[in-house]
N, C-alpha and C positions, 0 to 999 in steps of 0.2 A: 298811705301808699302813693308813690309818685304816679302821675297820670299815665306815663308810658307803660309802667308795669301793670296798671289797672287794665288798660286796653289789650296789652299782650296776653294777659291772663284771660280776658274775655274771649279772645279767639281760641285759645287753648281749651277753654271749658266748653265752648260751642262745639269744637271738633270732638271732644270727649263725650258730648251729650250730657254734661254735668249741669243740669238745669238748676239745681240748688246752688251750685257754685256760681253760675251766671247771675242768679237772683241776688247773691251777696254783693255783686259789683254794680247793680243797677239801682238808682234812687227810686223810691216808691212812686214819685211823681215825675219820673223821666219822660221826656218827649222825644220820640224817634220819628223822623220824617223820611219818607221815600218819595221824592218828587217824580221819579219816573212813572210810578203807578198812581201818583196822586193821593197817597195815603199818609196819615199821621197816626202814630200809635201813642196813646197817652197812658202812662202808668206802667210800672214794672209787671203787674199781673197780665196786662194785655200783651206786652212785648213777649213774655214767656209763653203765653198761649199761642202766639203767632209762630215764633221760632221753634217751639217744641211740638208743633203739630206734626203728625206722622207724614203727611204729604209734603210738608215743607222741609223737614229735618232729615231727609234720606241721603244727604250728601255724604260721600265717603271720606272726604278730607278737606281741610282748610289749609291753604298755603299762604302765609303772610309774605307778600312780595316786597313790601316796603312799609316802614313805620317811621313817622316823623312827629316831633313834639315841639310845641311853642307855648310854654306856660301851661294853661289848662286845656289847650287845644291839641288833640292827637289826630293825625291823619294816617289812615291805613289804606293800603291797596292789597286786596286778597284775591285769590283764585279758588273757586270751589267747583270741582268737576261733579257732574251727575251722570246718570246712565247715558244720556243722549246729547248733553250740552255742557259746556264749561261756562260758568258764570264768573264774572269779574266785578269787583265792587271797589269804589273809592268811598271811604267813610270819614266823616269829620265828627269826631267825638269831643264832647265837652265834659271834663272831669273836675269835680269839686269835692274836697274832703274825702278823697278815696272812692267816690262813686261816680258813675256815669249819669249825668243829669240831662244830657241831650245829645242828639246825633242827627246828621243828615247823611243818607246813604244813596249813592248812585250805582245801580246795578245794570249790567248789560251782559251780552255774550258776543264774542268775536264773530263778525260777519252779520250780525243782526241788522246793521245799518250799512248796506253796501255803498262803496264810494261811487259817485256819479262818473260816467265815462269822460266827461269834459275835463276832469282834473288829471287824467292819466298822463298828460305831458308835463305836469308840474310836480308830481309826487312819485314815490316809489313804494312798493308794498311793504307793510310792516310785518315782521316775522310773527308767526302764530304764537310762539312761546315768548312772552315778554319776561325779562328779568330786571331786577332793580339795578340801576346804574350807579 
């Protein structure tokens, strides 16, 4: 399966809470890195344990805002609303032979890192709802 289709299906299966389907797309020895929290998840079983945890997987939807592909590299931008916060993530997925073998994901939520006042004369506010251009 093409890398773009693998990653698109990954997000669909995560949204559907289809953990067996997610497992079919992740290599057994995949390495997923989350630099923002300083964590590395090694192995399919550990990745599934983290994303399938009841506290972690209570998101109601996943909206893929953008997906780009260059060979084995797929980049996604997604938005995942929860009860009290909206998360956004940019993920860099490496796909080989129809499986995700690695990823680096950067998660944040709008307003988490407020702009310093000194920049106000040089910037304009970014709309809360971002859409792919």
